[in-house]
N, C-alpha and C positions, 0 to 999 in steps of 0.2 A: 469516661470514654473520650469526651471531647479533648481533655488534656493530653491523653495518649495520642490521639489523632494529630493534634497540633504539634507535639514533640516530633513525631515521625515526619510530618510535613516540613518542619524547620530543618531537621537533620538532612532530609532529602534535598532541600534548597541549597544548604551549605555544600553537600556532597556534589551535587550537579554543577554548582558554580565553580567549585575547586577543580573538579575533573576537567571541565570544559576550558577553564582558563589555563590550566597546565597544558592541556592538549594544544591550545592556541599558542602558548609560549613556545612549545617545541616546533610547531609548524613555522612560526616566524623565524626561530633560530636556524632551522634547516632550510630557510629561504623558499618555503612553499607558498605560492601565491594565494592570497585570500581575497574575498569579496570586500572591497573597501577596507581592507585590513581588519575586518570584524567577524566574518563568517567563512565557513569552508566552501570552496567552489566545487560544484559538480557539473555534469553535462546538462542537468535539467533545471538548475536553480534560476538561471537568468530568465527562463521562459515563464517564470512566475513573477519576476520583478519587472521585466520590460513592459508587459501589458499595463501594470499599475502605473509605471512612469509615463507611458503614453496617455493614460487616462488623466493623470494629473496635468500633463503639459499640453495635450492636444484635445482632451475631452473624448478620446476614443479608446475603448478597452480592446487592444489588439497588440499582436507582436509586430516585429519589423519585417516579417516575411511578406511575400506577395500573394495576391489572390484572397478569396474569401476564407481560406484556411487560417489566415492570420487572426481572424476573429474567433476562431473555434478551438485552438490548440489546448488551452487550459480553461477549465471552469473557474469561476471568479472567487471562490471561497477564500483560498489562502491569499491571493493577490489583494483582496480587500483589506487585509491586515496591513499590507504595505501602503495601500492608498490612505488608510486612516492615519498612519504615522507620517507618511510623506506629505500630507496636507499641512502639517505643522513644522516639519523639520526638513533640512537638506538631506540628500541621498545618504551620505555616510551616517548621519545621526539617525535617520529613519531606520536603516538596517540595524544599527545598534539597539535602537528602541524595540525593534521587532524581536530580537534575540532575548532582550530583557523581559518582554511580555511572555515569551515562550517559557522562560525560567519560572516566572510567577505562576503561569497557568499549570506548569508541571507540578509545582509545590502545592497549589490549591487542589489539583486532581488527586494528590496523595492523601490529603485529608479526606476527600470523598471516597477514595478507594478503600480506606480503612473501614468505613461504615458498610460499604458494599460487601466487603469480605466478612465482616463480623455478622451481618444480617443473614448471609447465605451459609457460612460455615458453622456459625453458632459456637464459636470458640475464640475468645480474646487472644490467647497465646498464638494460635495459628494465624489469626488475622494480623497480629503484630509482626509475625515472622514473614508472611507473604508480602505485606505492604512494605516492610523494612527492606526486604530483598529487592523488590521492585524499585523502591525510591532511592535507596542509599547506595546500592552496589554499582550503579551505572549501567546495569543491564538494559535500562529503558531510557536513559538520558543522553544517549550518544548523538542525537540529531537536534538538540536544542540550540546549537550554534550553526545550524544550516538554514538556508532559506528554502526549505522544502516542506511539503505538507506534513511530513512525519514530525516536524517541530511542534505541531499542535494537535494532530488527529488523535493520538492516544489520550490526551487530556479531554478532548471533546467527547470521545467515546465514553470515558468515565463519567463526565458530567451528565451525558445522556442517560446512562444506566442508573446513576445515582438518583435523579429526579423521577425516573420511571419507577424504580422500586419505592421511592418515597410516596409517589402517587398511590401505588397499590396498598401501602401500609397506612395511609392517612384515613382516618375515620370520618372527619368533618368534610361533608360533600363538596362545598365550594372550594376548599383548599385542595381537595383531591383533583378537581377539574383544573385548577391553576397549575398544579404540578405536572399533570398530563400535558397541558398545553405548552408548558415550559420545556418539557422533554421533547415535544414535537418541534418546537422552534430550534432547539439545539440540534436535533437530528436534521432539520432542513438545512442548516448551515454545514453540518458534516457531509451531507449528500452533495452539495455543490463545492465542497473542498476536496473530497476524494470519492467520486461517484461509485466506485466498486463497493464502498462501505455501505451503500444503500441496502446491501444484503441484510444488515443488522436491523433494518426496518421491519423485517419479518416477525420481530418480537411483539410489535404493537397489537396485532389481533389476539394473541394469547392473553395479554394483560387485560385488554378491553373485554374479552370474552369472560374471563374469570370474575372481573369486577362488576359487569353490567348485564350478563346474559339473562338473569332472572327478570330483568325489566327490559323487555324486547325493544320498546320504543327508544329508551335511553341508550341501549346498546347500539342500535343502528345510527342514532344521532351522533353519539360520541365517536363511533367508527368513522363516520363521514368527516366530522369536524377535525379530529386528530389526524386522520389521513390527508385531509386537505392542507392543513398547516405543515405537516411533515414533508409533503411533496411540493409545497408552494415555491420554494427556492429553485429547485430543479425545473419545475414547470415554466417559471418565468425565464430561466435560462434557455430552455428549448424553444420557447416562443420567440425570444429574441434572435436566436440562431435561424429559425425558420424565416423570419422577416428579412434576414440578410441573404439567405441562400435559396429560398423558396423550396426547400426540401428538409425532411427530417434527417438530422445528421448523426444522431446517436449520442451516447454518453462520453465517448472518448475518440473523437474522429482524427486521430494522428495521421491516418493514411489518406487524407483528403486528396482527390484527383488533381486539384490545381497546384499542388506543391511542386515547385520546380527547383527549390534551393537545397534539397537534401535527398537522401536515398529513401525516405519514408513515403513511398508511393504504394499503390495496390500490389505491385510486383513484389516489393519487399515484404508486405504482409503475407502474401501467398507463400514465399520462400520460407519465412519464419514459421509458418504453420507446418511446413514440411519438416524442418529441422527440429522443431519442438517434439516431433513424433519419437525421436530417439533420446529425448531428454537433454538436448543441447543447452549449455549454459549461455545466458544472454550475452555476457561479456565476450565469450569466444565467438558467438555468431556475429556480433557487431564488428569484431576486429577483422574477420576475413571478408565480410560483406562490404564493410566500409572501404577496405583496400580495393576490392573489385570495382566498386562503384566509382571511387575516386579516379582510378586509371581511365575508365571509360568517359566520365564526365569532363575530363581534361583532354580528351581526344586521343588517348593512347591505349585503347583496348588491345589485348594480345591473347594468343593461344596460351601463353605462359600463365596469364591471369586465370584462365579457365582451368588449367591443370592444377594450379595452386589451390583454388577454391574447392575443387572436387577432392583433392587430397586431404582437405579438412573434414570430409565426411567419413563416417565409419566404413571400412573396407567392405564389410559384408553387405552394407546397403548399396554401395556402388556396384558390386558384383551382381546383386539381385535385380536392381533397377536398370542397370546397363550403363557402361561408361559412355558409349556413343550417344545414347539418349540424353544423358545429363549434359554432354558437350553441346549437342544441338540446342538444348534449352538455354544454356548459358550464352551461346552465340547470339540467340535471339534477345536474351536479356541485355547483352551489350549493345545491340542495335536499338533497343528501347531506351537505354541510357543516352546513346548518341542523339536519339531524337529529342531527348530532354535538354541536351547541351545548349542549344540555341536559346531556350527560355532561361536556362541557368545563367548563361553569360550576360544576357540582356535584362536580367531581373524582371522577367515577365511571368505571369501565371500560366501554367499549362492549361490546355482546354479542359473544360468540365467533362467532356466526353473523352473517355480513355482512348488513346491512339490504338490503331489496329495491331501494331507490332507488340504493344504492351498486353493487349487482350490475348493475343496468341501465346505470349509468354506465360501469362497467368493460367491459361488452359493447360499448357504443358506442365506447369508446376502442380496444378491441382490433380492432374492425371497421375503424376509421380506420387503425390501424397496418397491418393486412393489406392494405388498399388502397394505402397509401403504398409498401409493399414491392413491390407489383405495378406501380404507376404510376411509381415512382422507383427501380426495381431497381438501376440503375447507381449512383445516389447512395447507396442503402442498403448495397450489397455492395462498392462499390469506393471512391468518392470520400469518403464519410463516414469509413470506417476510415482512409483515408489522411490525412484531416484530423485525426483523433484522434492518429495517429502523429506528425503534425507538431507538434501541441500537446505531445505526450509527449516528443519527442526534441529539438526545435529551441528550446532555451532554455539559459541558463547554469547553471541549478540554484543560483543565488546568490539565495536568498529573503530574506536579511536586510533589516531596515528600513534599515540604513546603506547597503546597496547599491541598494535600490530608491528610497529617499527622500533620506537625509542627504547622500550623496556622489554622487548621480545627476547626470551631466553633467560631473563632473571628468574630465579627460583620462586620467589614470592609471587611474581607476575604470573608465572605458569600455573602455580597452585590456584591463584585467583581465577584465571581463565578456565581451569579445569572444573572449579566449583560452579561457575556460571554456566559452563557447558552442561554439566550434569543437571542443573536446575531447568535450564531451557529445554533440553532433550526430554527429560522425564515429564515435564509439564505437557509437551505436545504428544508424547506417547500415551499418557494416561487420559488424554482428552478422548481417545478412541472408546474408552470405557464409560464416558459420561452419559450416554443415553440410558445406561442401566442403573444410574443413581436413582434412589427412591426420593425424588424431590418433586414439589408441585410443578405442574405443566408450564406455568408462566416462567418460573425460574429456570426450568430445563431448557426453555426456548432461548434464554440468554446464554447460559453457561454450557450448553451442549449443541442444540440444533443449529443455531445461527453460526456458531463458531465452526462446526463441522462442514456446513454448507460453504462457508468462506474458504476453509482449507481445501475442500473438494474443488472449488472453483480454481484456486491457485494451482493445484496439482494436475487437474484433468483439462481445464480450459485454457488458463493463461500459461501454465507450465513453465515458461521461462521467467523465473522470479529472482528478485534481489532480496537479501536479508531483511531490508527495511519494510517490505511488503507485509510482514506479519506483526510488525511493531504495534499498529493500532489495536490489535486484538490481544496482545500479550498480557495486559493487565487482567483480562477476563479469563484467559487460559490459565494464568497463575492462580486466580481465585478458584477455578475448577480443580486445579491441582491441590490447593489447600483443602478443598472439600474431600478429595480422595485421601489425603493424609489423615484428616479427621476420622473418616469411616474406618481406615486401616487401624488407627489407634484405638478406636472404640471396639473393633473386633478383637484386637489383642487383649484389651482389658477384660472383655467378656470371657475370653478363653482362659485368661489368668485366674479369674474369679472362679470359673468352673473347675480348674485344676485344684485350687485350694479347697473347694467344697468336696 
């Protein structure tokens, strides 16, 4: 078994390196700007690097924005990786080292994933198939040359589950505790790297219950200790934030009221909640809101801007909610942005107390949202979540430039994209059936309940998602898919035997 796992891990390392280097080659050849000529640039990646650089240079973990929000934008998990490398190397070398670490973590996680798949599916062939597809195909290695959390979170999720399952299967008591505590430490780091993945922590009680319930005292002791370790990183982060702001700021405070340097203010949050109601795609929303905000913040708001942004809304929504009502709201929105203009130009933080014009705008948007939910209830509660699920599941997960641009249209490339599309879509579709699998409750908590809760969160609460948001749970979804294949195969075998008899 170990030899098989090592071979798949090495093949995955070679494949991930080759695909990423080829992608980087074509990005350079087509003059696409890179971060220190080493990693792909995105709108978010520098927000992870800058706090780490400031910590190394100034001793403060913060971004370069103004106000207390500069200390809160990103939880420190991923940035700590850059801190560790930046302590020894210059900026360019540090980023190169980070992507090398991400490659190695990916390869090591493939080794662990094989045993997760084998122990759950109980089929070496299917475990090899699932692990091979995940590791070698590039369906999961597309963010290893990015400085984003997705460069490490899939691997951390795999390590977490690997040691959790190892703890459950361990018969020697002291080793069992060690594996549980190790899983809790890994989860603690995962939680402060990508807070929304805290949802996966719901599996802890199921494992602890199955392992220790017969000994009540041990059960409650371990529940407390493991829970304490698992939440320690995020607790420390929240305490740190409270000492800075004197308030509880939540897990992802990107709409902090003091923000004066971007559109990400409470008004933006309210408008995003409205637009998510009809299943708006994040990229579309940010394109027209960004343009609207930019005109006003530079002192050039116009009726044309209002007409343009309303034209981006679905016609039936405008008709039902009222053109004039939307125009009034956006005029007030422009006034709230003009109020922000002074702070923006002078690089000063906005007041902690949200200005009256902004409060008025937020109330208007929330009233529109409430009416939308009432008048378009089917769209809000049924069709929009299904639309988000379609965006989330029905794609190949091959995000590389070479797949989307360089080799697009090539017959082999399109066949490969179709194969990955089929695997990705089928894996998420069959996940819906996972609660009905006849598996032990602790395993079902991993490969069904936690995954479905995470998916539910994405499609009903967050709604506006990017493809990369599902990447951390993809290895577990594929393992669940492998179990489905195994049961389907077993069923066909039984039917075949019955037919022969």
